[in-house]
C-alpha positions in Angstrom: -16.8 0.1 5.2 -19.9 -1.1 6.8 -22.7 1.2 5.6 -20.3 4.0 4.8 -18.8 4.6 1.3 -15.2 5.6 1.6 -14.0 6.7 -1.9 -10.8 8.4 -0.9 -8.2 8.2 1.9 -5.4 10.8 2.2 -2.3 11.2 4.3 0.2 14.0 3.8 0.8 14.1 0.0 -0.6 10.6 -0.6 -4.2 9.9 -1.9 -5.9 6.5 -2.3 -9.0 6.4 -4.5 -11.4 3.5 -4.2 -14.4 2.8 -6.4 -16.6 0.0 -7.5 -16.1 0.4 -11.2 -13.5 1.8 -13.7 -16.1 4.4 -14.7 -16.3 5.8 -11.2 -12.5 5.8 -11.0 -12.3 7.8 -14.2 -14.7 10.4 -12.8 -12.7 10.6 -9.5 -9.5 11.1 -11.5 -11.3 13.8 -13.6 -12.2 15.6 -10.3 -8.6 15.4 -9.2 -7.5 16.9 -12.6 -10.0 19.7 -12.2 -8.8 20.4 -8.6 -5.2 20.4 -9.8 -5.9 23.0 -12.5 -7.7 25.3 -10.1 -4.9 25.1 -7.5 -2.0 24.9 -10.0 -1.0 21.5 -8.8 0.3 18.4 -10.6 -0.3 14.7 -9.9 2.7 12.6 -10.7 1.4 9.6 -12.7 4.9 8.0 -12.6 4.6 7.7 -8.9 1.0 6.3 -9.1 -0.3 2.8 -9.6 -3.7 1.1 -10.2 -4.8 -2.1 -8.6 -8.0 -4.0 -9.6 -9.7 -6.4 -7.3 -12.2 -8.8 -8.8 -14.3 -11.4 -7.1 -12.8 -14.9 -7.1 -15.6 -16.1 -9.2 -14.8 -13.5 -11.9 -11.1 -14.4 -11.8 -11.7 -18.1 -12.2 -14.1 -17.8 -15.1 -11.9 -15.4 -17.1 -8.3 -16.5 -16.2 -7.7 -18.2 -19.5 -9.5 -15.6 -21.7 -7.7 -12.6 -20.4 -9.3 -9.8 -18.5 -9.4 -6.3 -20.1 -7.9 -3.7 -17.8 -9.1 -0.2 -18.5 -6.7 2.6 -19.3 -6.8 5.3 -16.6 -5.0 8.6 -16.6 -4.3 11.7 -14.6 -2.9 14.9 -15.8 -2.8 13.5 -19.4 -0.5 10.6 -18.4 -1.6 6.9 -18.3 -1.4 5.2 -14.9 0.6 2.0 -14.4 -1.5 -1.1 -13.6 -0.2 -3.6 -11.1 0.3 -7.0 -12.6 -0.8 -9.2 -9.7 -1.6 -12.4 -11.6 -3.6 -14.0 -8.7 -6.7 -13.2 -6.6 -6.1 -12.0 -3.1 -7.8 -10.1 -0.3 -6.8 -7.2 1.9 -8.6 -6.8 5.2 -8.7 -3.3 6.6 -9.8 -3.1 10.2 -8.9 -3.0 13.8 -9.3 -5.4 16.8 
């Protein structure tokens, strides 16, 4: 946001991880796994979901060839990927 990197948002028992690449998301999930082991916690993969946002240009150039969505997991369980099927934007901000 602006010149700040915000990689995680948390509220109560909910966490949102945000990263520029699947590799970074994998590392963040690995950190979550390490944290869970140390504190004897569990992340519930069945209540988790992944969403990927690609630039419009990327979507248009690959829409007929099929984009590969990386497998991501936490606690040994694969996370569900949202099937959006169209490009869209989410604006986060305040007036």
